[in-house]
C-alpha positions in Angstrom: 15.4 -33.4 1.0 17.9 -31.7 3.4 19.4 -33.3 6.5 19.3 -30.8 9.3 22.0 -31.0 12.1 21.5 -28.4 14.8 22.1 -27.6 18.5 18.5 -27.0 19.2 19.0 -24.9 22.4 21.3 -22.6 20.4 18.9 -22.6 17.5 16.0 -21.7 19.9 18.0 -18.8 21.4 18.9 -17.6 18.0 15.3 -17.9 16.9 14.1 -15.6 19.7 16.4 -12.9 18.4 15.9 -13.6 14.7 15.0 -10.0 13.9 18.4 -8.9 15.3 20.2 -11.8 13.5 18.4 -11.0 10.2 20.3 -7.7 10.2 23.3 -9.8 9.4 21.7 -11.7 6.6 23.7 -11.7 3.4 21.6 -12.9 0.5 24.3 -13.8 -2.0 28.0 -14.8 -2.2 30.9 -12.5 -3.2 33.3 -15.3 -4.2 33.4 -16.2 -7.9 32.5 -19.9 -8.2 33.8 -20.1 -11.8 37.3 -19.6 -10.6 36.8 -22.0 -7.7 35.8 -24.7 -10.1 39.0 -24.1 -12.2 41.1 -25.1 -9.2 38.9 -27.4 -7.1 39.1 -30.5 -9.3 35.8 -31.7 -7.9 35.0 -35.4 -8.1 31.7 -37.1 -7.5 33.0 -38.9 -4.4 34.2 -35.6 -2.8 32.9 -34.7 0.6 33.2 -30.9 0.8 32.7 -28.6 3.8 31.9 -25.0 3.0 30.5 -21.9 4.7 26.8 -21.6 3.7 26.8 -17.8 3.3 24.1 -17.1 0.6 24.2 -20.7 -0.7 24.9 -19.7 -4.4 28.3 -21.3 -4.5 27.3 -24.5 -2.8 24.7 -24.9 -5.5 27.2 -24.1 -8.2 29.6 -26.8 -7.0 26.7 -29.3 -6.7 25.5 -28.6 -10.3 29.1 -29.1 -11.5 29.5 -32.5 -9.8 27.2 -34.7 -7.6 29.4 -34.2 -4.6 28.4 -34.4 -0.9 28.2 -31.0 0.7 28.4 -30.1 4.4 27.1 -26.5 4.6 28.1 -24.7 7.8 27.1 -21.3 9.1 26.9 -20.0 12.7 24.2 -17.5 11.7 20.9 -19.4 11.5 19.5 -16.8 9.2 22.0 -17.8 6.5 20.8 -21.3 6.7 17.1 -20.2 6.8 17.8 -18.5 3.5 19.6 -21.5 2.0 16.7 -23.8 3.1 14.3 -21.5 1.3 16.5 -21.6 -1.9 16.5 -25.4 -1.7 12.8 -25.6 -1.1 12.2 -23.3 -4.1 14.4 -25.4 -6.3 12.5 -28.5 -5.1 8.9 -27.3 -5.4 8.6 -24.4 -7.7 8.4 -24.0 -11.5 11.4 -22.3 -13.1 9.3 -19.2 -13.7 8.4 -18.9 -10.0 11.9 -19.7 -9.0 13.2 -16.9 -11.2 10.6 -14.4 -10.0 11.4 -15.2 -6.4 15.2 -15.3 -6.4 16.1 -13.8 -9.8 13.8 -10.7 -9.7 13.8 -10.9 -5.9 10.1 -10.6 -5.1 6.9 -12.5 -5.7 3.5 -11.0 -5.3 2.1 -14.3 -4.0 4.9 -15.3 -1.7 2.7 -16.0 1.3 0.7 -18.5 -0.7 3.9 -20.1 -2.1 5.3 -20.3 1.4 2.3 -22.0 2.9 1.3 -24.3 0.0 4.6 -25.3 -1.7 7.7 -24.3 0.3 6.7 -25.0 3.9 6.8 -28.8 3.7 10.5 -28.6 2.6 11.5 -26.2 5.4 12.5 -26.8 9.0 10.2 -25.3 11.6 12.7 -22.6 12.4 13.1 -21.6 8.8 9.4 -21.6 8.2 8.8 -19.4 11.2 11.6 -17.0 10.1 10.1 -16.5 6.6 6.5 -16.3 7.9 7.6 -13.4 10.1 9.5 -11.8 7.2 7.0 -12.1 4.4 7.8 -8.5 3.4 11.3 -9.5 2.2 9.7 -11.1 -0.9 6.4 -9.3 -1.0 7.4 -5.6 -0.7 5.3 -2.4 -1.0 3.8 -2.0 -4.5 5.1 1.6 -4.7 8.8 0.5 -4.4 10.0 0.0 -8.0 13.2 -1.8 -7.1 12.1 -3.5 -4.0 13.4 -7.1 -3.5 14.8 -9.5 -1.0 18.2 -8.2 -1.9 17.5 -4.9 -0.2 17.1 -6.5 3.2 19.6 -7.7 5.8 23.3 -6.7 5.9 23.9 -6.9 2.2 20.7 -5.0 1.7 22.0 -2.1 3.8 25.0 -1.8 1.5 22.7 -1.9 -1.6 20.4 0.7 -0.2 23.5 2.8 0.6 24.7 2.4 -3.0 21.2 3.4 -4.3 21.4 6.6 -2.1 25.0 7.4 -3.3 23.9 7.0 -6.9 21.1 9.5 -6.4 23.4 11.8 -4.3 26.0 11.8 -7.1 23.3 12.1 -9.8 24.5 9.0 -11.5 21.2 7.2 -12.3 21.4 7.4 -16.1 25.2 6.7 -16.0 24.7 3.6 -14.0 22.0 2.4 -16.3 24.3 2.8 -19.3 27.1 1.0 -17.4 24.8 -2.0 -16.7 23.4 -2.3 -20.2 26.3 -1.6 -22.5 27.6 -4.5 -24.6 31.0 -2.9 -25.1 33.9 -3.3 -22.7 35.5 -0.1 -24.1 32.4 1.9 -23.3 32.0 0.3 -19.9 35.6 1.1 -18.9 35.2 4.7 -20.2 32.1 5.2 -18.1 33.9 3.9 -15.1 37.1 5.9 -15.5 35.6 9.2 -16.7 32.1 9.4 -15.1 31.9 7.2 -12.0 35.4 6.8 -10.4 36.1 10.5 -10.0 32.8 10.9 -8.1 33.5 7.9 -5.8 36.4 9.9 -4.3 33.9 12.5 -3.1 34.5 13.2 0.6 31.0 12.0 1.6 31.5 8.7 -0.2 35.0 8.2 1.3 33.6 8.8 4.8 30.9 6.1 4.2 33.3 3.6 2.8 35.8 4.2 5.7 33.1 3.9 8.4 33.6 0.7 10.5 29.9 0.5 11.3 28.9 0.5 7.6 31.7 -1.9 6.6 30.6 -4.4 9.2 26.8 -4.1 9.0 26.6 -3.4 5.2 29.6 -5.3 3.7 30.3 -7.8 6.4 33.9 -6.5 6.9 34.9 -6.6 10.6 37.5 -4.3 12.1 40.2 -7.1 12.0 39.7 -7.5 8.2 39.5 -3.8 7.7 43.0 -3.5 9.3 44.3 -6.1 6.9 42.8 -4.2 4.0 44.2 -0.9 5.1 47.7 -2.5 5.5 47.5 -3.2 1.7 47.3 0.5 0.8 43.9 1.9 2.0 40.3 1.8 1.0 40.5 4.0 -2.1 43.5 2.2 -3.5 41.7 -1.1 -2.8 38.7 0.2 -4.8 40.9 1.1 -7.7 42.7 -2.2 -7.7 39.3 -4.0 -7.6 37.4 -2.1 -10.4 40.0 -0.8 -12.8 40.9 -4.2 -14.2 37.4 -5.6 -13.8 35.8 -3.0 -15.9 38.2 -3.7 -18.7 37.5 -7.4 -18.8 33.9 -8.4 -17.6 30.6 -6.9 -18.7 28.2 -6.2 -16.0 25.4 -6.8 -18.5 26.5 -10.3 -19.4 29.0 -11.8 -17.1 29.7 -10.0 -13.7 26.2 -10.6 -12.3 27.5 -9.8 -8.8 27.7 -6.1 -9.4 24.7 -5.9 -11.7 22.7 -7.3 -8.7 24.2 -4.6 -6.4 23.2 -1.8 -8.7 19.8 -3.1 -9.7 18.6 -5.2 -6.7 17.9 -8.1 -9.1 19.8 -10.4 -11.6 19.6 -9.3 -15.2 18.8 -12.6 -16.9 18.2 -16.3 -16.2 20.4 -17.2 -19.2 24.0 -18.3 -18.5 26.2 -15.4 -17.3 23.3 -13.2 -16.1 22.7 -15.0 -12.8 24.0 -17.9 -10.7 23.7 -21.2 -12.5 20.9 -22.6 -10.3 18.6 -19.8 -11.6 19.0 -21.0 -15.2 16.6 -23.6 -16.6 19.3 -26.2 -17.0 20.9 -25.5 -13.6 17.6 -25.6 -11.9 16.9 -29.1 -13.3 20.3 -30.5 -12.3 20.3 -28.9 -8.8 16.8 -30.3 -8.2 18.0 -33.9 -8.9 20.9 -33.6 -6.4 19.4 -31.9 -3.3 19.7 -35.0 -1.1 23.5 -34.5 -1.3 23.3 -31.5 1.1 23.5 -31.3 4.9 23.1 -28.1 6.7 24.7 -27.3 10.1 24.0 -24.3 12.2 27.2 -24.4 14.2 30.9 -23.5 14.1 33.3 -25.2 11.6 35.3 -26.5 14.6 32.3 -28.3 16.2 31.1 -29.7 12.9 34.6 -31.1 12.1 34.9 -32.6 15.5 31.6 -34.4 15.0 32.7 -35.7 11.5 36.0 -36.9 13.1 34.2 -38.7 15.8 31.8 -40.4 13.4 34.6 -41.5 11.2 36.2 -43.5 14.0 33.8 -46.2 12.8 35.6 -47.7 9.8 32.2 -48.2 8.0 31.9 -44.4 8.1 35.4 -43.6 7.0 34.1 -42.1 3.7 32.5 -39.4 5.8 36.0 -37.7 6.1 36.3 -34.4 4.3 38.3 -34.3 1.0 38.0 -30.5 0.6 36.9 -27.4 2.6 36.0 -23.9 1.3 36.3 -21.4 4.1 35.9 -18.1 2.2 37.6 -15.2 4.1 36.4 -16.0 7.6 39.8 -16.5 9.1 40.4 -12.8 8.5 38.0 -12.3 11.4 39.7 -14.7 13.8 42.6 -14.6 16.3 45.4 -17.1 16.4 43.8 -19.3 19.1 40.6 -19.7 17.2 42.4 -20.4 13.9 44.5 -23.1 15.6 41.5 -24.8 17.2 39.6 -24.8 13.9 42.5 -26.2 11.9 43.2 -28.9 14.5 39.5 -30.0 14.2 39.6 -29.8 10.4 42.8 -31.8 10.2 41.2 -34.5 12.3 38.3 -35.0 10.0 40.1 -34.7 6.6 41.8 -37.3 4.5 45.5 -37.1 3.8 45.9 -34.9 0.7 42.7 -33.1 1.5 42.6 -29.4 0.5 41.4 -26.2 2.1 40.7 -23.1 0.0 40.4 -19.5 1.2 40.5 -15.9 0.1 41.7 -12.9 2.1 41.7 -9.1 2.1 45.5 -9.4 2.7 48.0 -10.4 0.0 49.8 -12.6 2.5 47.4 -13.5 5.4 49.2 -13.9 8.8 47.5 -17.2 9.4 49.2 -18.9 6.4 52.0 -19.7 8.9 49.5 -21.3 11.3 48.4 -23.7 8.5 52.0 -24.7 8.0 52.4 -25.2 11.8 49.4 -27.5 11.8 50.7 -29.8 9.2 49.4 -28.3 6.0 51.4 -27.3 2.9 50.3 -23.8 1.8 50.4 -22.8 -1.9 49.5 -19.5 -3.5 47.0 -19.8 -6.3 47.1 -16.1 -7.2 47.1 -12.7 -5.7 47.2 -9.0 -6.5 50.5 -7.3 -6.9 51.6 -4.7 -4.3 49.8 -1.5 -5.1 51.8 0.4 -7.8 54.1 -2.5 -8.4 54.4 -4.8 -11.5 53.0 -8.4 -11.3 55.4 -11.1 -10.1 54.9 -14.9 -10.3 51.3 -16.0 -9.4 50.2 -12.3 -9.3 47.7 -10.7 -11.6 45.6 -7.5 -11.6 42.3 -9.4 -12.2 41.6 -12.5 -10.0 38.0 -13.2 -11.0 34.7 -11.6 -11.9 34.4 -10.0 -8.4 38.0 -9.1 -7.8 37.2 -8.1 -4.3 39.9 -10.1 -2.5 43.6 -9.7 -2.6 44.5 -13.4 -2.8 43.4 -17.0 -3.2 45.3 -19.8 -1.4 45.1 -23.6 -1.0 46.5 -25.8 1.7 47.0 -29.5 1.4 47.0 -31.8 4.4 50.3 -33.7 4.5 
C-alpha cells in the first residue's frame, strides 16, 4: 500500500527516543486545503512533494486528483501517524475510521491495531502505536479524551481547555461551537471571549517561547517574524476578527472546532477533513498506492529524486509541484539555499513551490529569486491598521493563521 523510504540507522535512533519525539507530534494540519486546491491546479500526472505533518492535506489533494505524492517529514512520529491514518483508511469500516480519527478514541484500539492495522504498518510505526495505545484508548473517566490531546498539538489543546476553565468560558465556548448564525458567533467572540483573551495570564502563556514551540510548533525564529508584524495580540485579532464574521465553527472551520472540543463535529462535508467523510474515505482508499513516505529532509529526498531522474526512463519522477508549508520560517539562509538547490535539481521547468509564512514578506523570497525561481504573491494580510492593497485581504482562509501565501515558479 505505502512505499517506505527511510535511512534505517536514523530511523532506529529516532525509534529509541520515540517517547521524546512524540512530544512533537502534531495530529492535524493548520493549513486550509480548500484554498490550496483553488491555486494548485492539480493534474492527474502531477508528482507533488509535501511535508507530511498530520497527513490531512496530503489526503485532501489525493482525493481531489489521483496524483503521485512524496510525503516528507524529518520527525518519524509524524510519518507513524500518517501510516496509521492510511492503514485505517485501507482496513477499517467508515464507522471505525470515524470513531478512531473523527471522535479521536476507540475503546478497542488494541484489537484493531493487532488484527486490522498492523499488516499495513511498517515495523517502526507498529511499535510506536503499540507503545502508545493510550493515545486512542484513554481513561474512561476523561470525557473529552482523544488522540488530539497528546503530543505537541495536544499540549496546546490542553492549555486551551485550562484557559477556558480559568476564564469560566465553558458555556460560552459551547455556544460559539454550536451556533448556526455568523452574527451570533461574531458577537460571542467580540463581546464575551476576546476581552478575556487579553487577560495578563493568557498573554503570558501566548508569549512564552516554550509554549509556542512545544504547544503550537512556533520556533523562536518564526516568533520573531510574527512579532515584527505587530505583536502576538495584534496577530490574534487579525486572525480571528475576520474569521468569526465569515466561517462557522459548527459547519465549516473544523480546525478550531477540533481545538476547542478535541474531536471533529461531523463526518459530513465541512465538519471534518474530507477523508473522514464516507465519500472521501472511499476515494482515498482507491488511491493509497500513489503515496510514498520519506523520513528524511526535503533536501535529501530531492537529491535522491534528481539522481534517479538522470535515467531518462525515470524522467517522469521529477517534481511538478512542492508544498512546503511554513517550514522555511524556521531556517537560516544557508539551509534555505541548500534546500532550494536540491529542489530545483529535481523539478521540471515551470514547476511550482507553494508556502505560507508568519511574515507578510518573508526574507527568503529573495533567495528563491536568487536560485532561479520567479516569486508571486497569492495573497497576504494588510499591514496592521492599514487598508488592503492589491493581493491583500483580511481573511485568507478558514484558519487565517498565516500572514501570507506565496508561489514560486522554476524558470
